[in-house]
C-alpha positions as CSV (number, residue, x, y, z in Angstrom):
1,M,151.6,56.3,-72.9
2,S,149.2,53.5,-73.6
3,P,149.2,51.8,-77.1
4,F,145.5,52.9,-77.4
5,L,146.4,56.6,-76.8
6,R,149.3,56.4,-79.2
7,K,146.9,55.1,-81.9
8,V,144.4,57.9,-81.2
9,L,147.1,60.5,-81.5
10,Y,148.4,59.0,-84.7
11,L,145.0,59.0,-86.4
12,Y,144.5,62.6,-85.2
13,S,147.8,63.6,-86.7
14,L,146.8,62.2,-90.1
15,A,143.7,64.4,-90.1
16,Y,145.4,67.5,-88.6
17,P,149.2,67.5,-89.5
18,P,150.9,68.7,-86.3
19,I,153.2,71.6,-85.8
20,P,156.1,69.8,-84.0
21,R,156.8,70.8,-80.4
22,F,159.6,68.5,-79.5
23,C,161.9,70.7,-77.4
24,A,159.6,72.8,-75.2
25,P,158.2,70.8,-72.3
26,G,155.8,73.6,-71.3
27,H,154.1,73.6,-74.8
28,D,154.2,69.9,-75.8
29,P,151.4,67.7,-74.6
30,L,153.3,64.6,-75.7
31,Y,156.4,65.6,-73.8
32,S,157.2,63.4,-70.7
33,S,160.0,64.1,-68.4
34,T,159.9,60.4,-67.5
35,N,160.7,59.3,-71.0
36,P,164.2,57.8,-70.6
37,S,165.4,59.3,-73.9
38,Q,164.7,62.8,-72.5
39,R,166.2,62.4,-69.1
40,S,169.3,64.3,-68.3
41,R,172.7,62.6,-68.0
42,G,175.8,63.4,-66.2
43,P,179.4,62.9,-67.3
44,R,180.5,59.3,-67.7
45,K,183.3,57.7,-65.7
46,E,186.7,57.5,-67.2
47,G,187.6,54.4,-69.3
48,D,188.4,53.2,-72.8
49,I,186.8,51.0,-75.5
50,S,187.1,47.9,-73.3
51,S,184.4,49.5,-71.0
52,V,181.8,48.6,-73.7
53,F,182.5,44.9,-73.6
54,A,181.6,42.7,-70.7
55,S,184.1,40.1,-71.9
56,L,186.8,42.7,-71.5
57,S,185.6,44.6,-68.5
58,G,184.0,41.9,-66.4
59,S,180.5,43.4,-66.1
60,M,177.7,41.5,-64.4
61,T,174.8,39.5,-66.0
62,P,171.2,40.8,-65.9
63,P,169.4,40.9,-62.5
64,P,166.5,38.5,-61.5
65,R,163.8,40.9,-62.7
66,F,164.6,39.9,-66.3
67,A,162.9,36.6,-65.8
68,D,159.6,38.5,-65.5
69,I,160.4,40.7,-68.4
70,K,161.0,37.7,-70.6
71,S,157.8,35.9,-69.4
72,K,155.7,39.0,-70.2
73,L,157.2,39.3,-73.7
74,I,156.0,35.8,-74.7
75,H,152.8,35.5,-72.6
76,N,150.0,33.9,-74.6
77,R,152.3,33.6,-77.6
78,E,154.2,30.5,-76.6
79,A,152.9,28.2,-79.4
80,A,153.5,30.9,-82.1
81,I,157.1,31.6,-80.9
82,Q,158.0,27.9,-80.7
83,A,156.7,27.5,-84.3
84,S,158.6,30.6,-85.4
85,W,161.8,29.4,-83.8
86,S,161.6,26.2,-85.8
87,R,161.1,28.1,-89.1
88,L,163.9,30.4,-88.2
89,L,166.4,27.5,-87.7
90,K,165.5,26.1,-91.1
91,A,166.0,29.5,-92.7
92,L,169.3,29.9,-91.0
93,R,170.6,26.6,-92.4
94,S,169.9,27.6,-96.0
95,E,171.5,31.0,-95.7
96,I,174.5,29.7,-93.8
97,D,175.4,27.4,-96.7
98,H,175.1,30.3,-99.2
99,I,177.2,32.7,-97.1
100,S,180.0,30.2,-96.4
101,S,180.3,29.3,-100.1
102,T,180.2,33.0,-101.3
103,G,182.4,34.7,-98.7
104,S,183.3,38.4,-98.9
105,D,181.8,38.8,-102.4
106,I,178.4,38.7,-100.8
107,I,179.0,42.3,-99.4
108,P,177.9,44.9,-102.1
109,S,180.0,47.9,-103.0
110,M,179.8,50.8,-105.4
111,E,181.8,53.9,-106.3
112,F,180.9,57.2,-104.6
113,S,180.8,58.8,-108.1
114,E,177.9,56.5,-109.0
115,I,175.6,57.0,-106.0
116,K,173.3,59.1,-108.2
117,N,173.3,56.6,-111.0
118,H,169.9,54.9,-110.7
119,S,170.9,51.8,-112.7
120,R,173.7,51.2,-110.3
121,V,171.9,52.1,-107.1
122,L,169.0,49.6,-107.6
123,P,171.1,46.3,-107.4
124,F,173.3,47.8,-104.7
125,A,170.2,48.7,-102.7
126,S,168.7,45.2,-103.0
127,A,171.9,43.6,-101.8
128,L,172.4,46.1,-99.0
129,K,168.9,45.6,-97.6
130,K,169.4,41.9,-97.6
131,R,172.9,41.8,-96.1
132,G,172.9,44.9,-93.9
133,A,176.5,46.0,-94.9
134,A,178.1,47.7,-97.9
135,I,181.2,49.6,-99.1
136,I,181.1,53.0,-100.8
137,R,184.4,53.3,-102.5
138,G,186.4,56.5,-103.1
139,V,184.4,58.8,-100.8
140,V,187.6,60.9,-100.6
141,E,190.8,60.6,-102.6
142,Q,193.4,58.2,-101.2
143,E,195.9,61.0,-100.7
144,V,193.4,63.0,-98.6
145,A,192.6,60.0,-96.3
146,L,196.4,59.3,-95.9
147,S,197.0,63.0,-95.1
148,W,194.4,62.8,-92.3
149,K,196.2,59.8,-90.8
150,E,199.5,61.7,-90.7
151,E,197.8,64.7,-89.1
152,I,196.4,62.4,-86.4
153,R,199.8,60.8,-85.8
154,S,201.3,64.2,-85.4
155,Y,198.5,65.2,-83.0
156,I,199.2,62.1,-80.9
157,K,202.9,62.7,-80.9
158,A,202.3,66.3,-79.8
159,N,200.0,65.1,-77.0
160,P,201.6,62.1,-75.3
161,T,198.9,62.0,-72.5
162,T,196.4,60.7,-75.1
163,K,194.7,57.5,-73.8
164,A,194.4,54.4,-75.9
165,F,193.6,50.7,-75.7
166,P,195.4,48.3,-75.3
167,A,197.8,50.4,-73.2
168,D,200.9,48.5,-74.2
169,I,200.3,48.5,-78.0
170,P,197.8,51.3,-78.6
171,A,195.2,50.6,-81.3
172,V,192.0,52.5,-80.4
173,F,192.7,56.1,-79.3
174,E,190.5,58.1,-77.0
175,L,190.4,61.0,-79.5
176,Y,187.4,62.8,-80.8
177,W,188.5,66.3,-81.9
178,S,191.7,65.7,-83.8
179,P,192.3,67.4,-87.2
180,G,191.8,64.3,-89.3
181,Q,188.6,63.2,-87.5
182,M,187.0,66.6,-87.7
183,K,187.9,67.1,-91.4
184,A,186.5,63.7,-92.3
185,R,183.2,64.2,-90.5
186,A,182.7,67.6,-92.1
187,H,183.8,66.7,-95.7
188,P,181.0,67.3,-98.2
189,N,181.5,63.8,-99.7
190,M,181.2,62.2,-96.3
191,L,177.9,64.0,-95.6
192,E,176.6,63.1,-99.0
193,T,177.4,59.5,-98.5
194,Q,175.6,59.5,-95.1
195,R,172.5,61.0,-96.7
196,F,172.6,58.4,-99.4
197,L,172.7,55.6,-96.9
198,L,169.9,57.1,-94.8
199,S,167.7,57.1,-97.8
200,F,167.3,53.3,-97.7
201,W,165.3,53.6,-94.5
202,H,161.5,54.4,-94.4
203,A,158.9,55.4,-91.9
204,K,155.5,53.7,-91.8
205,E,154.0,56.6,-89.9
206,P,153.9,59.7,-92.2
207,S,154.1,62.1,-89.2
208,A,157.1,60.4,-87.7
209,A,159.4,63.0,-86.1
210,I,162.5,62.1,-88.3
211,D,164.1,63.6,-91.4
212,I,166.5,61.4,-93.3
213,N,167.4,64.2,-95.7
214,Y,169.7,65.6,-93.0
215,T,172.5,64.0,-91.2
216,V,174.1,64.9,-87.8
217,S,177.6,64.1,-86.8
218,Y,178.5,61.6,-84.0
219,A,182.0,62.1,-82.7
220,D,183.5,58.6,-82.3
221,R,187.0,57.3,-81.9
222,L,189.7,56.2,-84.3
223,R,191.8,53.1,-84.8
224,I,195.4,52.8,-85.9
225,R,196.2,49.1,-85.5
226,Q,199.7,47.8,-86.0
227,P,200.8,44.5,-87.7
228,G,200.9,41.6,-85.3
229,D,198.4,43.1,-82.8
230,A,196.2,40.6,-81.0
231,G,195.0,42.9,-78.1
232,F,192.3,44.7,-80.0
233,A,190.3,41.5,-80.8
234,L,186.6,42.1,-80.6
235,G,184.4,39.1,-81.1
236,A,181.0,39.1,-82.7
237,H,178.8,41.8,-81.2
238,V,175.9,44.3,-81.8
239,D,176.1,47.8,-80.5
240,G,173.2,50.1,-79.6
241,G,172.6,48.6,-76.2
242,S,172.1,45.0,-75.1
243,V,169.5,44.2,-72.3
244,E,167.6,47.2,-73.5
245,R,166.3,45.2,-76.6
246,W,164.1,43.1,-74.3
247,E,163.1,45.9,-71.9
248,P,159.8,47.8,-72.1
249,E,161.6,51.0,-71.2
250,G,164.2,50.3,-73.8
251,Y,163.5,49.1,-77.3
252,G,160.0,48.4,-76.0
253,I,159.1,52.1,-76.3
254,G,158.8,51.8,-80.0
255,D,158.7,48.0,-80.4
256,P,160.8,47.7,-83.6
257,Y,161.1,43.9,-82.8
258,A,157.4,43.4,-82.1
259,S,156.9,40.9,-84.9
260,I,159.8,38.8,-83.7
261,F,158.4,38.6,-80.2
262,A,155.0,37.8,-81.6
263,G,156.2,34.7,-83.4
264,Q,156.3,36.2,-86.9
265,F,160.0,36.9,-87.5
266,E,159.4,36.9,-91.3
267,E,157.4,40.2,-90.9
268,F,160.3,42.0,-89.1
269,D,161.4,45.1,-91.2
270,P,164.8,46.2,-90.1
271,W,164.6,49.3,-92.3
272,E,161.5,50.8,-90.7
273,C,162.6,53.8,-88.6
274,S,159.5,55.3,-87.0
275,T,159.5,52.6,-84.3
276,R,163.1,53.4,-83.4
277,I,162.9,57.2,-83.0
278,N,162.3,57.2,-79.2
279,V,164.0,53.9,-78.4
280,E,166.2,54.0,-75.3
281,S,169.3,52.1,-76.1
282,D,171.3,53.2,-73.0
283,L,169.3,52.7,-69.8
284,Y,172.4,52.2,-67.6
285,D,174.8,55.0,-68.6
286,G,177.5,52.5,-69.7
287,A,180.9,53.9,-70.4
288,G,180.7,53.9,-74.1
289,A,177.1,52.8,-74.6
290,C,175.5,54.7,-77.5
291,S,172.4,56.8,-76.7
292,M,172.1,58.2,-80.3
293,F,170.1,56.7,-83.1
294,R,172.7,55.5,-85.6
295,M,171.0,54.1,-88.6
296,F,174.4,52.9,-89.8
297,Q,177.7,52.4,-88.0
298,G,180.6,52.9,-90.3
299,W,184.2,53.8,-90.8
300,L,186.3,55.6,-93.3
301,S,189.5,53.7,-94.1
302,M,192.9,55.4,-93.9
303,S,194.9,52.4,-95.1
304,G,194.8,49.6,-97.6
305,T,193.5,46.6,-95.7
306,G,192.3,43.2,-96.7
307,P,190.8,40.1,-94.9
308,G,193.0,39.0,-92.0
309,E,194.8,42.3,-91.8
310,G,193.1,43.7,-88.7
311,T,189.9,44.6,-90.5
312,L,186.1,44.2,-89.9
313,L,184.0,41.1,-90.1
314,V,180.2,41.3,-90.6
315,N,177.4,38.8,-90.5
316,P,175.3,38.8,-93.7
317,L,172.6,36.7,-92.0
318,F,171.4,40.2,-90.9
319,S,167.7,40.1,-90.0
320,L,167.8,36.4,-89.4
321,A,170.6,36.8,-87.0
322,T,168.7,39.6,-85.2
323,S,165.7,37.4,-84.9
324,Y,167.8,34.6,-83.6
325,F,169.7,36.4,-80.8
326,L,166.5,38.0,-79.6
327,L,164.7,34.7,-79.4
328,R,167.6,32.6,-78.1
329,P,167.1,33.5,-74.4
330,F,163.7,31.8,-74.4
331,F,165.0,28.4,-75.5
332,S,167.1,25.6,-74.1
333,A,168.5,22.4,-75.6
334,I,166.9,19.2,-74.4
335,N,170.2,17.4,-74.8
336,P,172.7,20.2,-74.0
337,D,175.8,18.4,-75.2
338,P,177.0,20.2,-78.4
339,S,179.2,17.2,-79.4
340,K,176.2,15.0,-79.8
341,N,174.5,14.5,-83.2
342,G,171.3,16.4,-83.6
343,Y,172.3,19.1,-81.1
344,L,171.3,21.9,-83.5
345,E,168.1,20.2,-84.8
346,E,164.8,21.9,-84.1
347,Q,163.5,19.0,-82.1
348,N,166.3,19.4,-79.6
349,W,165.3,22.9,-78.7
350,Q,162.2,23.8,-76.7
351,L,160.7,27.0,-75.2
352,D,161.5,27.2,-71.5
353,T,158.4,26.7,-69.4
354,I,159.9,28.9,-66.7
355,Q,162.0,31.8,-67.9
356,T,165.3,32.7,-66.2
357,P,167.0,36.1,-66.2
358,L,169.6,34.9,-68.7
359,L,170.1,36.9,-71.8
360,Q,172.9,35.2,-73.6
361,G,175.8,37.7,-74.1
362,A,173.9,40.7,-72.7
363,S,174.7,42.6,-69.6
364,L,173.9,46.0,-68.1
365,G,175.7,49.0,-69.6
366,C,177.6,46.9,-72.2
367,T,177.1,45.8,-75.8
368,Q,175.5,42.6,-76.9
369,E,178.1,39.9,-77.5
370,L,177.7,36.7,-79.4
371,T,179.7,33.4,-79.2
372,D,179.5,29.9,-80.7
373,A,178.7,28.5,-77.3
374,L,175.8,30.9,-76.5
375,H,174.5,31.2,-80.1
376,P,175.3,27.9,-81.8
377,H,172.8,28.0,-84.7
378,L,174.5,31.1,-86.1
379,E,177.6,29.1,-86.8
380,L,179.7,32.2,-86.4
381,S,182.9,30.6,-87.7
382,K,181.1,30.3,-91.1
383,T,178.9,33.4,-91.1
384,M,181.2,36.1,-89.8
385,I,183.0,37.1,-93.0
386,H,185.6,39.8,-93.7
387,V,184.6,42.8,-95.7
388,P,186.4,43.0,-99.0
389,R,189.7,44.7,-99.4
390,V,189.5,48.5,-98.9
391,N,191.7,51.4,-99.9
392,P,192.3,54.7,-98.1
393,G,189.1,56.8,-98.7
394,D,186.7,53.9,-98.9
395,Y,183.7,53.9,-96.5
396,V,182.4,50.7,-94.9
397,A,178.8,50.9,-93.4
398,W,176.7,48.3,-91.5
399,H,173.2,48.5,-90.2
400,C,172.7,49.2,-86.5
401,D,171.4,45.7,-85.9
402,S,174.3,44.0,-87.7
403,L,176.6,41.6,-86.0
404,H,180.2,42.6,-86.5
405,A,183.7,41.8,-85.2
406,V,187.4,42.6,-85.6
407,D,190.2,40.3,-86.8
408,K,191.6,38.5,-83.7
409,I,195.2,39.0,-85.1
410,H,196.4,41.6,-87.5
411,K,198.4,39.4,-89.9
412,G,199.1,42.2,-92.4
413,T,202.3,44.1,-93.0
414,G,200.9,47.7,-92.7
415,D,198.7,49.5,-90.3
416,S,195.0,49.0,-90.3
417,S,193.6,52.5,-89.7
418,V,190.0,53.8,-89.7
419,L,187.9,56.8,-88.5
420,Y,184.7,55.6,-86.9
421,I,181.9,57.7,-88.6
422,P,178.3,56.5,-88.3
423,A,175.3,57.8,-90.3
424,C,172.7,59.5,-88.0
425,P,169.4,61.0,-89.1
426,L,167.8,64.2,-87.7
427,T,165.6,63.3,-84.8
428,E,164.8,65.0,-81.5
429,T,166.8,62.5,-79.5
430,N,169.8,63.0,-81.8
431,V,169.6,66.8,-81.7
432,R,169.4,66.7,-77.9
433,Y,172.6,64.6,-78.0
434,L,174.1,67.0,-80.5
435,V,173.7,69.9,-78.2
436,R,175.6,68.1,-75.4
437,Q,178.2,66.9,-77.9
438,R,178.7,70.5,-79.2
439,A,179.5,71.6,-75.6
440,A,182.0,68.8,-75.3
441,F,183.6,69.8,-78.6
442,L,183.9,73.4,-77.5
443,E,185.4,72.3,-74.2
444,G,187.6,69.6,-75.6
445,T,186.2,66.8,-73.5
446,P,185.0,63.4,-74.8
447,G,181.5,63.2,-76.3
448,P,178.6,62.5,-74.0
449,D,178.5,58.8,-74.8
450,F,182.1,58.2,-74.1
451,P,184.3,57.7,-71.0
452,G,184.8,61.0,-69.3
453,G,187.7,62.9,-68.0
454,V,189.7,66.0,-69.2
455,G,190.1,64.4,-72.7
456,E,191.7,66.8,-75.2
457,R,191.0,70.0,-73.3
458,A,194.7,70.9,-73.1
459,H,195.7,69.1,-76.4
460,V,197.9,71.1,-78.8
461,G,196.3,71.5,-82.2
462,R,192.7,70.6,-81.3
463,M,190.2,71.7,-84.0
464,S,188.1,74.8,-83.5
465,Q,184.7,75.9,-84.9
466,S,186.5,77.9,-87.6
467,D,188.4,74.8,-88.6
468,V,185.1,72.9,-89.0
469,H,183.9,75.7,-91.3
470,A,187.1,75.6,-93.3
471,A,186.8,71.8,-93.8
472,G,183.1,71.5,-94.5
473,G,181.5,74.9,-95.0
474,I,178.0,75.7,-93.7
475,E,176.9,72.0,-94.0
476,G,179.8,70.8,-91.9
477,L,178.8,73.3,-89.2
478,R,175.2,72.2,-89.3
479,A,176.1,68.5,-88.9
480,M,177.9,69.5,-85.7
481,G,175.1,71.6,-84.3
482,L,177.1,74.8,-84.8
483,E,174.7,76.3,-87.3
484,Q,170.9,76.2,-87.8
485,W,169.3,74.1,-90.4
486,N,168.1,76.0,-93.5
487,I,164.3,76.3,-93.2
488,D,164.1,77.8,-96.7
489,G,165.3,74.5,-98.2
490,A,162.4,72.6,-96.7
491,K,160.2,70.8,-99.3
492,T,157.0,70.6,-97.3
493,E,155.1,72.5,-94.6
494,W,155.7,69.7,-92.2
495,E,159.4,69.7,-92.8
496,T,159.5,73.5,-92.3
497,S,157.9,73.1,-88.9
498,F,160.1,70.2,-88.0
499,L,163.3,72.0,-88.9
500,R,162.1,75.1,-87.0
501,E,161.7,73.0,-83.9
502,M,165.0,71.3,-84.3
503,N,166.6,74.7,-84.6
504,R,164.9,75.6,-81.3
505,C,166.5,72.5,-79.8
506,L,169.9,73.7,-80.9
507,D,169.4,77.0,-78.9
508,L,171.7,79.0,-81.2
509,P,171.5,82.8,-81.5
510,T,169.5,83.8,-84.6
């Protein structure tokens, strides 16, 4: 659809609020079977978490056509982008000094019991929006989180065919439907925490087909990392696709990064969601690439873990880092020797007159990786900082654009264990995924985004629908797509129509 037609339809929607028709191609004039986010997908090939990383799996770099994609992105904007790049490098220097001197204390945190306390939420919100990561402490009691870990260990012991990475010293397990995971996703406090975090997003288009008052569950893996482990060492990276961020059929569908590519990185709003609703973040069916809109990635801790003890690192440069890695492929150093004085200075970097296919750290079907060599101005050794110490039951969340990594070596004395649980809003794309995930849950196979195979189909002790209800009640079932959303609870006529159509997507008996 052309930008002009989108604008006309948007203005029309303001005058005549639409009755959403998101899931019925025969009735929806906006539906397009060519929209990548609506195309059907088959089962993924088998693999593990290493499949997501080109540095671990040996995936190829982008094909030659990306030179043309890059050229079109900056056409007639070259001067603005060169000037924007110079301003960006200056802004990075100032922030890097602050981050390196502050350390982990720069990451905000608050108690779960205070998320409805307005006086506490305001400063927390300000820090979260600037840094892109936060900790909600005490989402569940420590004893509860520890009991889930023991249930998972028993589940693994009872099912020795469970796959994991690395194979010799397992840390990340190819499990999605174990008792501990399912109970955590369905827990009322977990759902409330997710809704709290979703509330920090906003939509510039009033009729945007998204509702942040409702969260849907995304079944991800878990980690139980043992002391001394150096195999599960993920460097700085960003999930949610890689090359798709530059492609017109990827993030170009909604253009959330339009201001960055226009040479106005200061106007980029990472918390605006209407431009991301129909984004296609998985054009190449990567084994483990995410096709769902996760506003936040996150994990719930099942251990007491501090910096250096096999935990998470994040980059509080946040939106500046996003602007940088998106613009980096268009620039080259005049003097390419990083050991020379002035290597990082603005005057040593110029916009390439002829663009190449190179997208530093990005490759088809994998995540976006960042390194000191490819992204020198981020000074990752200074800006990738550990999250503060966490206890069992604490929830760590980071924005979907945030750079993050994992300790190269687990130097602690106890296990570093987490349940990966992101925060996902109610959208058509997410509900379509939820329907496929629901089928995988009922069959015991991995979720649609993850490496395929028989999974847990024959696992002893795998959770059932009745177990989900026992753990989280009706809301836990709704988050898993096992129960319809409550239309009677809608606050507006638009929300009523939207929920009705999302229920139609679920295709559950009424």
